C-alpha positions as CSV (number, residue, x, y, z in Angstrom):
1,M,5.0,8.8,-25.2
2,G,8.1,7.6,-24.3
3,R,9.8,11.0,-23.5
4,L,6.6,11.4,-21.2
5,C,7.6,7.6,-19.4
6,R,11.1,8.1,-19.3
7,A,10.3,11.8,-17.7
8,A,8.1,10.0,-15.5
9,V,10.3,6.8,-14.1
10,A,13.2,10.4,-14.2
11,A,10.9,12.2,-12.0
12,K,10.5,8.7,-9.2
13,L,14.2,8.4,-9.0
14,A,15.2,11.6,-8.4
15,A,12.9,11.9,-5.3
16,M,13.9,8.4,-4.6
17,E,17.1,8.1,-1.8
18,E,19.7,5.4,-1.2
19,L,18.5,3.1,1.9
20,L,22.0,0.4,1.3
21,R,24.2,-0.9,-1.1
22,S,26.0,-4.5,-0.8
23,N,27.3,-7.5,-2.6
24,D,25.6,-10.1,-0.2
25,P,22.5,-11.1,-1.8
26,V,20.9,-13.3,0.7
27,Y,21.2,-10.1,2.7
28,L,19.8,-8.2,0.0
29,S,16.8,-10.5,0.2
30,F,16.2,-10.2,3.6
31,V,16.2,-6.6,2.9
32,R,13.6,-6.8,0.2
33,H,11.7,-9.0,2.6
34,V,11.5,-6.5,4.9
35,L,10.5,-3.9,2.9
36,D,7.9,-5.6,1.5
37,E,6.3,-6.5,4.1
38,A,6.1,-3.1,5.6
39,G,4.4,-1.6,2.2
40,I,7.3,-0.2,1.8
41,H,8.5,0.8,-2.6
42,H,11.7,-0.2,-3.7
43,L,14.0,-0.6,-6.1
44,L,17.0,-2.5,-6.8
45,L,19.8,-0.9,-8.7
46,D,22.6,-3.1,-10.4
47,E,21.2,-6.1,-10.0
48,H,22.8,-7.1,-13.4
49,M,25.9,-5.9,-13.6
50,S,27.5,-9.0,-13.1
51,V,27.4,-9.2,-17.1
52,L,29.4,-6.4,-17.2
53,E,31.9,-7.1,-14.1
54,G,33.0,-10.9,-15.0
55,S,30.4,-12.3,-12.1
56,I,32.8,-11.6,-9.4
57,G,31.1,-9.3,-7.5
58,I,33.3,-6.6,-7.1
59,L,29.8,-3.9,-8.1
60,P,27.5,-3.5,-4.9
61,R,23.8,-3.6,-5.6
62,R,22.1,-1.2,-4.1
63,I,18.5,-0.6,-2.9
64,L,16.3,2.8,-3.2
65,V,13.0,3.8,-1.7
66,A,11.4,6.7,-2.1
67,A,12.6,9.9,0.1
68,D,9.3,9.8,2.1
69,D,9.9,6.3,3.1
70,L,13.8,6.5,4.1
71,L,13.1,6.9,7.9
72,R,10.3,3.9,7.9
73,A,12.5,1.7,5.6
74,R,15.4,2.0,8.3
75,Q,13.7,1.7,11.5
76,E,11.6,-1.6,9.9
77,L,15.7,-2.7,9.4
78,G,16.5,-1.7,12.5
79,N,13.4,-4.0,14.3
80,A,13.7,-6.6,12.0
81,T,15.8,-10.4,12.9
82,L,17.9,-12.6,11.4
83,T,16.8,-15.1,14.2
84,Q,13.6,-16.9,14.7
85,P,13.1,-15.6,18.4
86,S,13.4,-18.6,20.6
């Protein structure tokens, strides 16, 4: 059962592509919110690397999306804004 689960996870990761990488936790939170609102499943990698790096924030966190959703994710982020309309 363990091998089957690992194989399934590996297959899903192979079908994902990097959308972006950033050290800014606020920006990452915003991006994740936009993707959630659009119904685009995503994966945040390297979130807990600060334990290994000593909490100095030099390793960027990466957001991956399914390869089929990459273009739509980029479009959703392009349409999103950080300010409220006046």
